[in-house]
C-alpha positions as CSV (number, residue, x, y, z in Angstrom):
1,M,215.3,-118.3,-80.7
2,R,212.7,-118.6,-77.9
3,T,215.1,-117.1,-75.4
4,R,215.8,-114.2,-77.7
5,C,212.0,-113.5,-78.2
6,R,211.4,-113.6,-74.5
7,A,214.2,-111.1,-73.9
8,I,212.8,-108.8,-76.5
9,I,209.2,-109.1,-75.1
10,T,210.5,-108.6,-71.5
11,R,212.4,-105.4,-72.5
12,A,209.4,-104.1,-74.4
13,L,207.1,-104.7,-71.4
14,F,209.6,-103.2,-69.0
15,T,210.0,-100.1,-71.2
16,S,206.2,-99.8,-71.5
17,L,205.7,-99.9,-67.8
18,L,208.6,-97.5,-67.1
19,F,207.2,-94.9,-69.5
20,S,203.5,-95.4,-68.4
21,G,204.7,-94.8,-64.8
22,A,206.6,-91.7,-65.8
23,I,203.5,-90.4,-67.7
24,F,201.3,-91.1,-64.7
25,A,203.7,-89.2,-62.4
26,Q,203.7,-86.2,-64.7
27,T,199.9,-86.1,-65.0
28,N,199.4,-86.6,-61.2
29,P,200.3,-83.4,-59.4
30,Q,200.9,-85.1,-56.1
31,L,203.6,-87.4,-57.5
32,N,205.3,-84.9,-59.8
33,P,208.3,-83.2,-58.2
34,Y,208.9,-81.1,-61.3
35,K,205.7,-79.2,-61.4
36,P,206.1,-75.6,-62.8
37,K,207.0,-72.9,-60.3
38,E,204.8,-69.9,-59.8
39,I,205.8,-67.0,-62.0
40,L,206.1,-63.9,-59.8
41,P,204.5,-60.6,-60.8
42,P,206.9,-57.7,-61.5
43,A,208.5,-56.3,-58.3
44,T,207.6,-52.9,-57.0
45,Q,209.5,-50.3,-59.1
46,A,212.0,-48.2,-57.2
47,P,210.8,-44.6,-56.7
48,S,214.1,-43.4,-58.2
49,V,217.0,-45.2,-59.7
50,K,220.4,-43.7,-59.2
51,I,223.9,-44.8,-60.4
52,S,226.1,-45.4,-57.4
53,K,229.3,-46.4,-59.2
54,G,230.5,-45.7,-62.8
55,P,229.8,-45.9,-65.6
56,E,233.3,-46.9,-66.6
57,L,235.2,-48.9,-69.2
58,E,235.7,-52.3,-67.7
59,S,237.7,-53.7,-70.6
60,G,238.4,-52.9,-74.2
61,A,240.4,-54.7,-76.9
62,W,239.9,-56.4,-80.3
63,G,237.0,-54.1,-81.3
64,L,234.9,-54.5,-78.3
65,A,234.4,-52.8,-75.0
66,I,232.5,-53.7,-71.8
67,I,230.9,-50.7,-70.0
68,R,230.0,-51.3,-66.4
69,W,228.0,-49.4,-63.8
70,T,226.1,-50.1,-60.5
71,S,222.7,-48.7,-59.5
72,N,220.2,-49.4,-56.8
73,N,217.9,-52.2,-57.8
74,P,215.3,-50.7,-60.2
75,G,212.6,-53.2,-59.6
76,G,209.9,-53.8,-62.2
77,T,210.3,-56.8,-64.4
78,D,213.0,-59.4,-63.4
79,E,214.2,-59.4,-67.0
80,H,216.1,-56.2,-67.7
81,W,218.5,-54.6,-70.2
82,G,221.6,-52.5,-69.7
83,V,221.6,-49.9,-72.4
84,V,224.6,-47.9,-73.8
85,H,224.0,-45.1,-76.2
86,Y,227.3,-44.2,-77.9
87,G,229.0,-42.5,-80.8
88,V,232.1,-40.5,-81.8
89,D,230.4,-37.1,-81.3
90,P,229.3,-36.3,-77.7
91,K,226.3,-34.5,-79.1
92,N,225.2,-37.3,-81.4
93,L,225.2,-40.7,-79.6
94,D,223.6,-42.4,-82.6
95,Q,224.4,-46.1,-81.8
96,T,223.0,-48.4,-79.1
97,A,224.2,-51.5,-77.5
98,K,222.1,-53.7,-75.1
99,S,222.9,-56.6,-72.8
100,H,220.4,-58.7,-71.0
101,I,220.4,-59.1,-67.2
102,R,218.1,-60.8,-64.7
103,L,217.5,-58.8,-61.6
104,N,217.8,-60.5,-58.1
105,R,215.0,-59.1,-56.0
106,N,217.0,-59.8,-52.8
107,H,219.9,-57.6,-53.8
108,P,219.8,-53.9,-53.1
109,E,222.1,-53.1,-56.0
110,T,222.5,-54.3,-59.5
111,I,225.7,-54.3,-61.6
112,F,225.1,-53.8,-65.3
113,R,227.6,-54.8,-67.9
114,V,227.1,-54.0,-71.6
115,R,229.1,-55.3,-74.5
116,V,229.7,-52.8,-77.3
117,D,231.0,-54.4,-80.5
118,G,232.5,-53.0,-83.8
119,L,234.8,-50.4,-82.2
120,K,238.0,-49.1,-83.8
121,A,241.4,-48.8,-82.0
122,G,242.5,-45.3,-81.3
123,V,239.0,-43.8,-81.7
124,T,237.4,-41.8,-78.8
125,Y,233.9,-42.9,-78.1
126,Y,231.3,-41.0,-76.0
127,Y,228.5,-42.7,-74.2
128,T,225.6,-42.6,-71.7
129,V,224.0,-45.5,-69.9
130,D,220.5,-46.4,-69.0
131,S,218.5,-49.5,-68.0
132,A,215.2,-50.8,-69.2
133,Q,212.6,-53.3,-68.2
134,A,211.6,-56.2,-70.5
135,T,208.8,-54.1,-71.8
136,G,211.3,-51.5,-73.1
137,K,210.3,-49.0,-70.4
138,S,213.3,-47.0,-69.2
139,D,214.1,-47.1,-65.5
140,G,214.6,-43.4,-65.7
141,V,218.4,-43.5,-64.9
142,K,220.5,-41.7,-67.4
143,S,224.2,-41.0,-66.8
144,S,226.0,-37.9,-68.0
145,V,228.2,-38.3,-71.1
146,S,231.4,-40.2,-70.4
147,H,234.2,-41.1,-72.9
148,F,237.0,-43.6,-73.5
149,T,239.6,-44.0,-76.2
150,M,239.6,-47.5,-77.6
151,P,243.1,-49.0,-76.9
152,A,245.2,-50.5,-79.7
153,N,244.9,-54.3,-79.9
154,P,247.4,-55.9,-77.6
155,A,250.4,-57.5,-79.2
156,R,250.4,-61.3,-79.5
157,P,252.8,-63.1,-77.2
158,A,256.2,-63.6,-78.8
159,A,255.8,-67.4,-78.9
160,A,252.5,-67.1,-80.8
161,A,253.9,-64.5,-83.2
162,D,256.9,-66.8,-83.8
163,Q,254.7,-69.8,-84.5
164,A,252.5,-67.7,-86.9
165,S,255.6,-66.6,-88.9
166,K,256.7,-70.3,-89.3
167,A,253.3,-71.5,-90.4
168,K,253.2,-72.8,-94.0
169,P,250.2,-72.0,-96.2
170,V,247.9,-74.9,-96.9
171,K,247.9,-75.9,-100.6
């Protein structure tokens, strides 16, 4: 019984010392290797942002498409959005898709990829692309209207289709 009590007290003291040391290290800046890094101000905005490649359909199936394009690094906030305005009428691009990206200040170009959901196979979609800072301010790059026809969903491999046909309903 005494040995068990000593073991419990020893563990409690050890744990207490361990955590008090960790708290001291966190509150003492000289001992804390995990102090927060300085948050940089927004980078200088590029005088003009131009698309150097694309936009183009990177992939499309199962009701979603990925639109990709490359532009010079727009600068501004590190947090950015790739924006695709799209629709079935080239004069009425009434839907919007956005995907988040974090700019790398050391790269001269940025590749934007935006996921567009809810598309129907066999339908032609028209779109333009843009990019925006975290504040919502556009970078001023806007592509001309492009289009793609959403491909039919790919067939399932024969083995998977065969397995599905043999599956029995759960009762």
